[in-house]
N, C-alpha and C positions, 0 to 999 in steps of 0.2 A: 501210253498204250503198252500192253504186255507183249512179250516176245511171241507168245502163243497167238495173240490177235494179229500181230504183224505177219506171222506165217500164214494165217488164214487169209489175210489180205493179198499176199503173194499168190496163193493158190487161186483166189478169185481173178487176179490179174492174168494168171496163166490161162484160165478158161475164157477170159475176155480177149486173149491174145495181145495183151498190152506188154510186149516184150521189153521195151526200155524200162518200164516200171518194175518188171520182174527182176531184171538184171541189177538195177540200182538198189532195190530193196533187199535183195538177197545178200549183196555185199554188205550193206548197212547192218543187217541182222547179225552177221558173223562178227563184225567189228563191235557191235553193242554187247554181244555175249562176252567177248573178251574184256572190253573196257569196263563193264559194270560188274564183272566178277561172277557171272552166272555159272562159270566152271572154275575150278581151282587149277590155274595154269602151272602150279608146282606139282600137281598130281599127274604123273606120267600117263596113267591109264585114261583119265578124263581128257587130257590134252591130245593123246593119240586118237581117241574116239572122235573128238571134234575135228582133228586134221583129216581123218579118213572121210568124215561126212563132207567136209569142205571140198576135198578132192573129188568125191563122187558127184557133188553138185556142180563143180566146175566142168567135169567131163560131160555131164548131162547138158549143160549150157553150150559147151563147145559143139556138141552133136545136135543141137536144137531139139533135144528130147525133153520138152518141158513137162510132160506127164511124169517122166522118170524123176525130174527135179522135184515135182510136187510130192511124189512118193518119198523121196529122201528127206524132204523137210518134215512131212507128216509122220513118217514111221521111224525115222532115225534121229532127227534133231529134236523134235518135241519131247520124246521120252528122256533125253539126257538133260534138258533144261528144266523139266518139271513144270510147275505152275507159274513160272516167271513171265 
């Protein structure tokens, strides 16, 4: 399954208020992006962008703001990973 599809699944889980699934799948997506090389971790700009998005997502989850989390995934993360 593509990262794009996994993000869509997280967004659906947010709207279904399946928070355990949201939390686990969000963490898994970031791990997969790094492990499978969807961004170049040697590229400081790409790595900083990903770190900023991860921090924003973490803050949204800490404040239970899942709509903000969905926005970060949709509008910030999807564009940097492309069609993967």
